[in-house]
VEXDREN-2710 file (C-alpha; in Angstrom, 1 decimal):
% VEXDREN-2710
k/r/px/py/pz
1/MET/-17.5/-15.0/0.1
2/GLU/-20.9/-16.2/-1.8
3/LYS/-20.9/-19.8/-2.4
4/LEU/-19.8/-21.1/-5.8
5/SER/-20.3/-25.1/-6.9
6/VAL/-17.1/-26.8/-7.7
7/LYS/-18.1/-27.1/-11.3
8/GLU/-18.9/-23.3/-11.6
9/ALA/-15.5/-22.9/-10.3
10/ALA/-13.9/-25.5/-12.8
11/ALA/-15.7/-23.8/-15.7
12/ALA/-14.6/-20.2/-14.6
13/CYS/-10.9/-21.1/-14.7
14/GLY/-11.0/-23.4/-17.9
15/GLY/-10.6/-26.6/-15.5
16/THR/-11.2/-30.0/-15.7
17/LEU/-13.0/-31.9/-12.4
18/LEU/-10.7/-34.9/-12.2
19/TRP/-12.4/-36.3/-9.2
20/GLY/-15.2/-35.5/-6.6
21/ASP/-18.7/-33.9/-6.9
22/GLY/-19.2/-30.9/-9.1
23/ASN/-22.2/-29.7/-7.2
24/THR/-20.1/-29.4/-3.9
25/VAL/-20.4/-25.8/-2.6
26/ILE/-17.0/-23.6/-2.2
27/ALA/-17.5/-20.9/0.7
28/GLY/-14.1/-19.5/0.7
29/VAL/-10.8/-19.6/-1.4
30/THR/-7.1/-19.7/0.1
31/THR/-3.6/-20.1/-1.2
32/ASP/-2.3/-21.0/2.0
33/SER/-3.0/-24.6/3.5
34/ARG/-2.5/-23.4/7.1
35/LYS/-5.6/-21.2/6.6
36/SER/-7.8/-23.8/4.7
37/GLY/-11.1/-24.5/6.6
38/GLU/-14.4/-25.8/6.2
39/ASN/-15.9/-25.7/2.3
40/MET/-12.9/-23.6/1.3
41/LEU/-11.3/-24.1/-2.6
42/PHE/-7.4/-24.3/-1.9
43/ILE/-5.5/-23.0/-4.7
44/PRO/-1.6/-24.0/-4.7
45/LEU/0.8/-21.8/-6.1
46/GLU/4.3/-22.5/-7.1
47/GLY/7.3/-20.3/-6.7
48/PRO/11.3/-20.7/-7.1
49/THR/11.5/-22.1/-3.7
50/PHE/8.1/-23.5/-2.8
51/ASP/5.4/-25.8/-4.0
52/GLY/1.7/-25.8/-2.7
53/HIS/1.0/-28.8/-4.4
54/ALA/2.9/-30.6/-1.7
55/PHE/0.1/-29.3/0.8
56/ILE/-3.0/-30.5/-1.1
57/ARG/-3.6/-33.5/1.4
58/ALA/-3.0/-31.0/4.5
59/ALA/-5.6/-28.5/2.9
60/PHE/-8.1/-31.3/2.5
61/ASP/-7.2/-32.6/6.0
62/THR/-8.1/-29.2/7.5
63/GLY/-11.6/-28.8/5.7
64/ALA/-10.9/-28.0/2.3
65/VAL/-13.6/-29.3/0.0
66/ALA/-11.8/-28.8/-3.4
67/ALA/-8.4/-27.9/-4.7
68/LEU/-6.8/-26.9/-8.2
69/THR/-3.7/-28.4/-9.3
70/HIS/-1.4/-27.9/-12.5
71/LYS/0.1/-31.5/-11.8
72/ASP/-0.7/-35.1/-11.6
73/VAL/-2.3/-36.1/-8.5
74/GLU/-3.7/-39.7/-7.5
75/PRO/-6.8/-39.7/-6.1
76/PHE/-6.7/-40.1/-2.1
77/CYS/-9.9/-38.4/-0.7
78/ASP/-13.6/-37.4/-1.6
79/GLY/-13.0/-33.9/-2.1
80/ALA/-12.9/-32.4/-5.5
81/LEU/-9.8/-31.6/-7.5
82/ILE/-9.8/-29.5/-10.4
83/ARG/-7.0/-29.6/-13.1
84/VAL/-6.1/-26.4/-14.6
85/LYS/-3.2/-25.0/-17.0
86/ASP/-1.6/-22.8/-14.5
87/THR/-2.8/-22.6/-10.8
88/LYS/-1.8/-18.8/-10.5
89/GLN/-3.8/-18.0/-13.7
90/ALA/-6.7/-19.9/-12.5
91/LEU/-6.8/-17.9/-9.4
92/ALA/-7.0/-14.7/-11.5
93/ASP/-9.5/-16.2/-13.7
94/LEU/-11.8/-17.2/-10.9
95/ALA/-11.6/-13.9/-9.3
96/ARG/-12.5/-12.2/-12.3
97/TYR/-15.4/-14.2/-12.8
98/TYR/-16.6/-14.1/-9.3
99/LEU/-16.4/-10.0/-9.5
100/GLN/-18.4/-10.3/-12.3
101/LYS/-21.4/-11.5/-10.2
102/PHE/-21.5/-8.6/-8.4
103/ASP/-23.0/-5.1/-9.9
104/ILE/-21.0/-2.7/-7.7
105/PRO/-18.3/0.0/-8.7
106/VAL/-14.9/-0.7/-8.3
107/VAL/-12.3/1.9/-7.5
108/ALA/-8.6/1.3/-8.2
109/VAL/-5.7/3.1/-6.2
110/THR/-2.2/2.9/-7.4
111/GLY/0.9/5.4/-7.4
112/SER/4.5/5.2/-6.2
113/VAL/4.1/6.7/-2.6
114/GLY/0.9/6.7/-0.6
115/LYS/-1.3/4.0/-2.1
116/THR/-2.2/2.2/1.1
117/THR/-2.9/5.2/3.0
118/THR/-4.8/6.7/0.3
119/LYS/-6.9/3.6/-0.2
120/ASP/-7.8/3.4/3.6
121/MET/-8.7/7.1/3.3
122/VAL/-11.0/6.5/0.2
123/ALA/-12.8/3.7/2.0
124/ALA/-13.0/6.0/5.0
125/ALA/-15.0/8.6/3.0
126/LEU/-17.0/6.0/0.9
127/GLY/-18.0/4.4/4.3
128/GLU/-19.8/7.1/5.4
129/LYS/-22.5/6.2/2.6
130/TYR/-21.8/2.9/1.3
131/ARG/-20.7/-0.8/2.6
132/VAL/-17.4/-1.0/1.4
133/LEU/-15.0/-3.8/0.9
134/LYS/-11.3/-2.7/0.6
135/THR/-7.8/-4.0/0.2
136/GLN/-6.7/-5.1/3.7
137/GLY/-3.1/-3.8/4.3
138/ASN/-1.0/-3.9/1.2
139/PHE/-2.6/-7.1/-0.4
140/ASN/-2.1/-5.7/-3.8
141/ASN/-0.4/-8.1/-6.3
142/ASP/-1.3/-10.7/-8.3
143/ILE/-2.3/-13.0/-5.4
144/GLY/-3.5/-10.4/-2.9
145/LEU/-5.8/-8.8/-5.3
146/PRO/-7.7/-11.8/-6.3
147/LEU/-7.9/-13.0/-2.4
148/THR/-9.5/-9.6/-1.9
149/VAL/-12.3/-9.9/-4.4
150/PHE/-13.2/-13.0/-3.1
151/GLU/-14.0/-11.2/0.3
152/ILE/-17.1/-9.5/-1.6
153/ASP/-20.4/-10.5/-0.8
154/ARG/-23.9/-9.4/-1.4
155/THR/-23.7/-6.7/1.4
156/HIS/-21.2/-4.9/0.0
157/GLU/-22.0/-1.7/-2.3
158/ILE/-18.7/-0.7/-3.4
159/ALA/-15.0/-2.0/-3.6
160/VAL/-11.6/0.0/-3.1
161/LEU/-8.9/-2.2/-4.5
162/GLU/-4.9/-1.3/-4.1
163/MET/-3.0/-2.0/-7.0
164/GLY/0.6/-2.4/-6.8
165/MET/3.5/-3.5/-9.1
166/ASN/7.4/-3.5/-9.9
167/HIS/7.3/-4.6/-13.4
168/PHE/5.6/-3.8/-16.6
169/GLY/2.3/-5.6/-17.1
170/GLU/1.7/-6.1/-13.4
171/ILE/-1.1/-3.5/-13.3
172/ARG/-2.8/-4.5/-16.8
173/HIS/-3.1/-7.9/-15.2
174/LEU/-4.6/-6.6/-12.1
175/ALA/-7.0/-4.4/-14.0
176/SER/-8.2/-7.4/-16.2
177/ILE/-9.3/-8.9/-13.1
178/ALA/-10.8/-6.0/-11.1
179/HIS/-12.3/-3.7/-14.5
180/PRO/-12.1/-0.7/-12.2
181/ASP/-14.9/2.2/-12.9
182/CYS/-12.4/4.7/-11.6
183/ALA/-8.9/4.8/-10.8
184/LEU/-6.6/7.2/-8.6
185/ILE/-2.8/7.9/-9.2
186/THR/-1.4/9.4/-6.2
187/ASN/2.1/10.5/-7.7
188/ILE/4.9/9.3/-9.6
189/GLY/8.3/8.8/-7.8
190/MET/11.2/6.6/-8.1
191/ALA/9.8/3.3/-6.5
192/HIS/11.0/0.2/-8.4
193/ILE/13.0/2.6/-10.9
194/GLU/15.5/-0.4/-10.9
195/ASN/13.2/-2.5/-12.9
196/LEU/11.2/0.0/-14.9
197/GLY/14.1/2.1/-16.1
198/SER/13.0/5.7/-15.7
199/GLN/10.3/7.8/-14.2
200/GLU/8.7/7.8/-17.7
201/GLY/8.5/3.9/-17.5
202/ILE/6.9/3.9/-13.9
203/LEU/4.0/6.5/-15.4
204/ARG/3.5/3.9/-18.2
205/ALA/3.4/1.2/-15.8
206/LYS/0.9/2.9/-13.5
207/LEU/-1.3/4.0/-16.4
208/GLU/-1.9/0.3/-17.1
209/VAL/-4.7/0.8/-14.4
210/THR/-6.5/2.6/-17.4
211/SER/-6.1/-0.6/-19.9
212/TYR/-9.9/-1.3/-19.9
213/PHE/-11.1/2.4/-19.7
214/ASP/-13.7/3.9/-22.1
215/GLU/-15.3/7.3/-21.9
216/SER/-17.6/5.8/-18.9
217/ASN/-14.6/5.8/-16.9
218/THR/-12.7/8.2/-14.8
219/LEU/-9.0/8.8/-13.9
220/PHE/-8.2/11.0/-10.6
221/LEU/-4.7/12.4/-11.0
222/ASN/-2.5/14.4/-8.6
223/GLY/-2.4/17.8/-10.5
224/ASP/0.8/18.8/-8.8
225/ASP/2.7/15.9/-9.8
226/ALA/5.0/17.0/-12.6
227/MET/4.6/13.4/-14.3
228/LEU/1.2/13.3/-14.0
229/SER/0.5/16.5/-15.4
230/THR/1.7/15.2/-18.8
231/VAL/-0.9/12.5/-18.9
232/GLU/-4.0/13.8/-21.5
233/ALA/-7.2/11.9/-21.5
234/ALA/-7.5/9.0/-24.0
235/GLY/-10.9/8.3/-24.1
236/TYR/-12.1/8.7/-20.6
237/SER/-12.5/11.4/-18.2
238/ILE/-9.5/12.9/-16.1
239/VAL/-10.1/14.7/-12.9
240/ARG/-7.0/16.4/-11.3
241/PHE/-6.8/17.3/-7.4
242/GLY/-3.9/19.4/-6.0
243/THR/-3.1/23.1/-5.0
244/GLY/-3.1/24.5/-8.6
245/ALA/-5.6/26.8/-10.2
246/GLY/-6.1/24.3/-12.8
247/CYS/-7.3/21.4/-10.4
248/ALA/-10.9/20.5/-10.0
249/TYR/-10.3/19.8/-6.6
250/ARG/-7.9/22.2/-4.7
251/ALA/-6.8/22.3/-1.1
252/GLU/-6.4/25.9/0.2
253/ASN/-5.9/27.5/3.6
254/ILE/-3.6/24.4/4.7
255/VAL/-2.3/24.3/8.1
256/LEU/0.3/21.4/9.0
257/ASP/0.5/20.6/12.6
258/ALA/2.8/18.0/14.3
259/ASP/-0.1/15.3/14.3
260/SER/-2.3/16.6/12.0
261/VAL/-3.4/18.4/8.6
262/ALA/-6.3/20.7/7.9
263/PHE/-7.4/22.3/4.7
264/ASP/-10.3/23.5/2.7
265/ALA/-11.3/21.1/-0.1
266/ILE/-12.7/23.5/-2.8
267/TYR/-14.4/22.3/-5.8
268/ASP/-16.7/24.1/-8.4
269/GLY/-19.8/25.0/-6.7
270/GLY/-18.5/24.4/-2.8
271/GLY/-16.4/23.5/-0.4
272/GLN/-15.5/21.8/2.8
273/HIS/-13.3/22.0/5.7
274/ILE/-11.0/18.7/6.3
275/VAL/-9.0/17.7/9.4
276/VAL/-6.9/14.5/9.2
277/ASN/-5.0/13.3/12.2
278/LEU/-1.8/12.6/10.1
279/PRO/0.8/15.1/9.7
280/GLY/2.8/15.9/6.7
281/MET/1.8/17.6/3.1
282/HIS/1.3/14.4/1.5
283/ASN/-1.4/13.7/3.5
284/VAL/-3.0/16.8/2.4
285/TYR/-2.8/15.0/-1.1
286/ASN/-4.0/11.7/0.1
287/ALA/-7.0/13.2/1.7
288/LEU/-7.9/15.3/-1.0
289/ALA/-7.6/12.6/-3.4
290/ALA/-10.1/10.8/-1.4
291/PHE/-12.3/13.6/-0.9
292/ALA/-12.7/13.8/-4.9
293/ALA/-13.5/10.1/-5.1
294/ALA/-16.0/10.2/-2.5
295/LYS/-17.8/13.3/-4.4
296/HIS/-17.5/11.4/-7.4
297/TYR/-19.7/8.5/-5.7
298/GLY/-22.3/11.1/-4.3
299/VAL/-20.9/11.3/-0.6
300/PRO/-22.0/14.5/0.8
301/ASP/-19.2/17.0/1.8
302/ALA/-19.8/16.8/5.7
303/ALA/-19.9/13.0/5.7
304/ILE/-16.6/12.8/4.0
305/ALA/-15.1/15.1/6.4
306/THR/-16.8/12.9/9.0
307/GLY/-14.8/9.7/7.7
308/LEU/-11.6/11.5/7.1
309/ALA/-11.5/13.0/10.7
310/ALA/-11.9/9.5/12.1
311/PHE/-9.3/7.8/9.8
312/THR/-6.5/5.9/11.4
313/PRO/-3.4/4.6/9.6
314/SER/-2.2/1.1/9.0
315/LYS/0.5/-0.4/11.0
316/MET/3.9/1.3/10.7
317/ARG/2.8/4.1/8.5
318/MET/3.3/7.2/10.1
319/ASP/2.4/6.0/13.3
320/ILE/3.2/8.4/15.9
321/ARG/3.3/7.5/19.7
322/ARG/4.6/9.1/22.7
323/PHE/5.9/7.6/25.6
324/GLY/9.1/7.6/28.3
325/GLY/9.4/11.1/27.3
326/ILE/10.2/10.6/23.5
327/THR/8.2/10.9/20.4
328/LEU/8.5/7.8/18.0
329/ILE/7.4/8.2/14.2
330/ASN/7.3/4.8/13.0
331/ASP/7.1/4.8/9.4
332/CYS/8.9/1.7/8.4
333/TYR/6.7/-0.3/6.6
334/ASN/8.1/0.7/3.5
335/ALA/10.5/3.7/1.8
336/SER/10.8/5.4/-1.3
337/PRO/12.9/8.7/-1.9
338/ASP/9.9/10.7/-2.0
339/SER/8.2/9.0/0.9
340/MET/11.7/9.2/3.0
341/ARG/11.8/13.1/2.1
342/ALA/8.3/13.6/3.3
343/ALA/8.9/11.6/6.4
344/LEU/12.3/13.8/7.1
345/ALA/9.9/16.8/6.8
346/VAL/7.2/15.6/9.5
347/LEU/10.2/15.0/11.5
348/ALA/11.3/18.7/10.9
349/GLY/8.1/19.7/12.2
350/THR/7.9/17.8/15.3
351/GLU/8.4/19.6/18.5
352/ALA/11.5/18.0/20.3
353/LYS/14.3/19.1/22.0
354/ARG/16.3/16.9/19.2
355/ARG/15.0/15.3/16.1
356/VAL/16.9/11.7/15.2
357/ALA/16.5/10.4/11.9
358/ILE/17.0/6.7/11.8
359/LEU/17.3/5.8/8.1
360/GLY/18.1/2.4/5.9
361/ASP/18.5/1.4/2.4
362/ILE/15.5/2.3/-0.1
363/LEU/15.6/-1.0/-2.0
364/GLU/15.2/-1.5/-5.7
365/MET/16.9/1.5/-6.9
366/GLY/19.4/-0.2/-8.8
367/SER/22.0/2.3/-10.3
368/PHE/20.1/5.1/-9.3
369/GLY/20.4/4.0/-5.6
370/PRO/23.8/5.7/-4.7
371/ALA/22.8/9.3/-5.9
372/ALA/19.3/9.1/-4.6
373/HIS/20.6/8.3/-1.1
374/GLU/23.3/10.7/-1.3
375/ALA/20.5/13.5/-2.2
376/LEU/18.4/12.6/0.7
377/GLY/21.6/13.2/3.0
378/GLU/21.1/16.8/2.2
379/ASP/17.6/16.4/3.5
380/ALA/18.6/14.6/6.6
381/ALA/21.1/17.2/7.5
382/ARG/18.5/19.9/7.2
383/CYS/15.6/18.0/9.0
384/ALA/17.4/16.0/11.8
385/ASP/19.9/16.8/14.3
386/VAL/21.0/13.3/14.7
387/LEU/21.1/10.9/11.9
388/LEU/21.7/6.8/12.3
389/THR/22.2/4.7/9.2
390/THR/22.5/1.3/8.3
391/GLY/22.5/-0.5/4.8
392/THR/24.7/-0.5/1.8
393/ASP/23.2/2.6/-0.1
394/ALA/22.4/4.2/3.4
395/ALA/26.2/4.7/3.5
396/HIS/25.7/7.2/0.7
397/LEU/23.0/8.9/2.8
398/HIS/25.3/9.1/5.8
399/SER/28.1/10.6/3.4
400/GLY/25.3/13.1/1.9
401/ALA/24.6/14.3/5.2
402/LEU/28.2/15.0/6.2
403/ALA/28.8/16.8/2.9
404/ALA/25.8/18.9/3.3
405/GLY/27.4/20.2/7.0
406/MET/26.0/17.7/9.5
407/GLN/28.7/17.2/12.4
408/VAL/30.7/14.0/12.2
409/GLY/29.5/13.1/15.6
410/ASN/25.8/13.6/14.8
411/ALA/25.9/11.5/12.0
412/LEU/26.7/7.7/12.7
413/HIS/26.4/4.5/10.2
414/PHE/26.4/1.1/11.2
415/ALA/26.9/-2.2/10.2
416/ASN/23.5/-3.8/10.8
417/ASN/20.1/-3.2/12.7
418/LYS/21.7/-5.1/16.1
419/GLU/24.4/-2.5/16.1
420/VAL/21.8/0.4/15.9
421/ILE/19.8/-1.4/18.8
422/ALA/22.9/-1.8/20.7
423/ALA/23.3/2.1/20.7
424/LEU/20.1/3.1/21.2
425/GLY/20.8/3.5/24.9
426/ASP/24.0/5.7/24.6
427/ILE/22.3/8.1/22.0
428/LEU/18.6/8.9/22.4
429/ARG/17.6/10.5/25.3
430/GLU/14.4/12.1/26.7
431/GLY/12.8/14.9/24.5
432/ASP/14.0/13.4/21.4
433/ALA/11.5/12.8/18.5
434/VAL/12.8/9.9/16.5
435/LEU/11.9/8.9/12.8
436/VAL/12.4/5.2/11.8
437/LYS/12.1/4.5/8.1
438/ALA/13.5/2.2/5.6
439/SER/12.3/-0.3/2.9
440/ARG/10.2/-3.1/4.0
441/GLY/13.4/-5.5/3.4
442/MET/15.4/-3.8/6.1
443/GLN/13.3/-5.1/8.7
444/PHE/13.5/-1.6/10.5
445/GLU/10.6/-2.7/12.9
446/GLN/13.0/-4.5/14.8
447/ILE/14.8/-1.0/15.9
448/ALA/11.1/0.4/16.3
449/LEU/10.7/-2.3/18.7
450/GLY/13.8/-1.8/20.6
451/ILE/13.3/1.9/20.8
452/GLU/9.8/0.8/22.5
453/LYS/11.2/-1.6/24.8
454/LEU/14.0/1.1/25.8
455/PHE/11.8/3.6/26.8
456/LEU/8.5/1.9/27.5
457/ASP/10.6/0.0/30.4
458/THR/11.8/3.6/31.6
459/GLU/8.2/4.9/31.7
460/ASN/7.3/1.4/33.7
461/LYS/9.8/2.0/36.2
END
């Protein structure tokens, strides 16, 4: 972070300096008092079960030189305290002001599935020409995005920011902070449909990324996505990527292997062979999107290919490992119907004696949940030899697999993760390929760790 004075920060977020020196220099921003350090600004946030204001003193004790507050606080140190109307809004206002100090383009990435992987691929491709600041992990909400913005410094030449949401208005808020120069929407699925009502609602929410667009801005869209295909330009440019003839960037000669994808990225006037060390057709789209975005910013074709070839995914996102005689496909960071279907397709294409799918609930599906899970049961029956499920809605996935013809002895439903882990030793065997996938709230990393312990111990004996 480039340095800010306390009085500059106060003005940026409409605050009043209650006490302290306005000329004090801020060199970092945090919302976690445990991460407060020397010369940092602490912004306490308040929620239903927590209040960061209780930790203002602790933040100063660990090196903070300033803090925000929207509550009364008695003077207790030499540090600076800034009174604001609302600390979360002040976080956004300060991030917006800070970003405006830099003359660098911002690329926004959103969509129902593949946001984080695509964001990382875009950054990898752009990184062959530019010094890139990107969202770490999935720091993509109204807290994570501002904190990412504060990581920008004078050495950065472009920023790639992921934008997530589960309600209307949230991406519009993030766009008001970042004012992206271009945006990329990966697809429109069913993630968060409980809150948004329909896929049409999800589309409207994702298109909020264009809230501040004009004729100078560009929106990249998956041209093969049924919902995104309905989007028409509204005072800005649209560039489509996909496999169809109408796409400006097309993937041709696609080869899907167990551990990678390869294709030719074709555009008017040229083309480039691309190889990415991740399996699945969905990663063809992710990589093609990254190719299109990088071309937009003038990265040479061969350099894009180099960046994508070196790409490695974030933890627990299509993380494929082989040990102890098995193949573990750890894709348990999150799930939606589309991403689970894609993961099952990867499992089906993995060379193994048996293919085992360990699947859990896809959360935030609301009334759509039972039917969506039951439909996935048909995919599981087609792609897996053995199915282990746990979770309320995953029970419908189990019944859907049975209805699709999976044998009773090969489809087992468990009460919880502990029961699944306890059964692993009796069910899994050498030569298996095992997919582990569910929504983040299901904590399926516990199951992945259980598999690792079981088979790594076997390997090390």
